[in-house]
N, C-alpha and C positions, 0 to 999 in steps of 0.2 A: 496530432495527438498520438497516432500510431507510431510515427517516427520517433517520438520521445520514448515510448515504451520499448521499441526495438533497440534503440541506443542503450537504454538502461539494461536490457537483457544481455548486452555484449560484455557486461562487467563480469569478471571471473566469479563464479559461485552462484550467480543469479540464474534461476531456472525459469522464471516467468514473472510477468507483472500485468497489472490491470488497474483501471479506474472504475470505481463503483460509486453510485449515488448513495447518499446517506440512508436511502430506503432499501439498499441492497441490489438495486437494478444495475446490471453491468453496462457501462458507458462505452468502454473500449478494453480490449484484452489482447495480450500476446503471451499465451501460456504454452509452456513445453511440458505439460503434465497431463496425466490421465484423469485428474479430478475435474469435474464439470465446473465451468465458469460460474454458473448460477449458484452452485453450492458454496463456492468460495465467497462470492458476493454477499450472500445471505449471512454467512458466518462472520465476515468482516463487519457488516452493519450491526449485527446483533452484539458482538463483543464490544465494539467501540461505543455503542449506545449504552450498554450496561456500565462500562468503565466511566463514561461521562456522567451518568446519573450518580454513581458513587462519588465521583470527585465533586459534583455540585453539593452533595450532602455534607462533604467535608469543607465546603466553601473554598475549593481549590480552583486553579486555572483550568481552562478547557484542555481536552486531550490533544496532544500533538502527535504522539506515536505510541502504539502498542506493539510489543514484540512477543511472539510465542515461539518457544524453543521446544522441539520434539526430537526424538531419536533420528528421524529421517529428514529433518530440515527445519528451517526457521521461516516464520511468516511475519512480515512487518506491515502494519496498518497505520497509515499516516494521513493526517488532514492535508489535503491538497487544494483547499478552497472550493473547487468545483465538485469535489467529492472526496473519496478516500483513494489514496494510492496504495495498492496492495502489491507487495513484493515477496516472492517465494524464493528461497535459497536452499543450497545444500546445507547439510549439518555443519560441516567444517568450512566456514566462510569467514573472511576478514570483515567483521562487523563494522569497524570504523570506515572501511572503504564503501561498504554497502550504504551506510548512513550518509556519507558524503555524496554518493551518487544519487540517493533519494532526494537529498536537499537540492542538488543541481536540477534534477528532473522536475521537482515541484516549482522551482524558479522558472524553468522553461514553460511549464504548463500555465503558470500565472501570467507570464509575458504573452503567451499565445492567446489566452483568454482576453487580455486587454486589446488585442488586435481585432477581435470580433466585435 
């Protein structure tokens, strides 16, 4: 799991990544930031939970990805099956490349989960 996060972090513009349970508990993290892991985990769980509830009210499909853009960077929260894959990036990043690498990482996580 840590190798997958480490590989993801080698992508240009990605500053850190982690896997968080739907309850906000950090499962694994490889962050290059000064923000505490627990804070990001709680934020990711709270935001995705609220978005999911809103989508259910609109009778829409489940959340697959939530992206937050701020002046100092972007945060991607993605359903990875075993939890949420959280990816932090620089503000000027190739979003298409990041999304492709996220998709690949989720595939690897799901294959790894099947091994256990």
